[in-house]
Structures are given as structure tokens and as C-alpha cells.
C-alpha positions, -999 to +999 in steps of 0.1 A: +245-066+060+215-050+044+201-020+062+163-015+058+145+018+062+121+022+092+092+021+067+103-013+053+108-027+089+073-015+099+058-031+067+075-064+073+064-065+109+028-056+101+027-082+073+040-108+097+017-099+125-014-099+103-003-130+084-009-110+052+001-118+017+012-082+011+016-049+028+022-013+017+028+021+031+016+051+011+025+087+017+003+117+010+018+142-015+004+177-008+015+190-042-005+164-062-032+155-036-023+119-043-009+089-024+025+076-034+038+042-025+067+043-001+069+006+005+051-023-013+056-059-003+040-086-023+049-120-037+064-107-069+091-080-066+084-067-101+048-058-091+061-040-059+086-021-081+059-010-104+037+001-076+064+022-060+075+039-091+044+044-113+011+041-095-001+072-075-036+069-061-061+097-057-075+103-022-107+082-022-094+057-048-092+021-037-087+009-002-057+032+007-075+062-008-106+054+013-084+051+044-068+085+036-102+102+029-119+089+061-089+090+084-097+055+095-080+021+093-092-009+074-082-045+075-088-061+041-093-099+042-100-103+005-087-074-015-102-083-049-136-089-033-137-058-011-121-036-037-128-049-073-110-019-089-077-031-073-075-057-101-067-029-125-037-016-105 
């Protein structure tokens, strides 16, 4: 049986509760002052793998960066409308 990390379990639960297409957990890296993807769930596994391995975000960049900068949560109903720069990720 596959054992999932607590982060993956939280992400799956949040995605299900919110009826979301995707969900991610990013962790703050004090050395680089950036956010690194810990978990990324989306329709295409290849995109999730790219996000987890190659796409750090600056604090203030995109939706997750805004959340980190302001210490507040945000529910995004239409990612590409609310955050047009997400298309380039």
C-alpha cells in the first residue's frame, strides 16, 4: 500500500473539500527568501513534477507569494483571471 506524506494528505483533503481542480503547498526557504513547492496536485502529473522541482516563487510573486507576503489566506476561483502571470508558470 502507498504511504502518503502528511502534506500530500492535507493537499488531497483540501482539494476535495474545496472542489478544486488543483492544490499546492509551498514552503518558505529562509536561505533563498523564496517559496518552494512541497506538493502540487493538478490534472497533469508532468506539470506537478515540474512545479515541485523547478519553479521557486519569490515572496510577493503570484497568488502564493501574495499570501506569504501578507500572511493572509486567499481562495482563488479563477486562477488565470485573478493572477494573469500564473499562465507563465
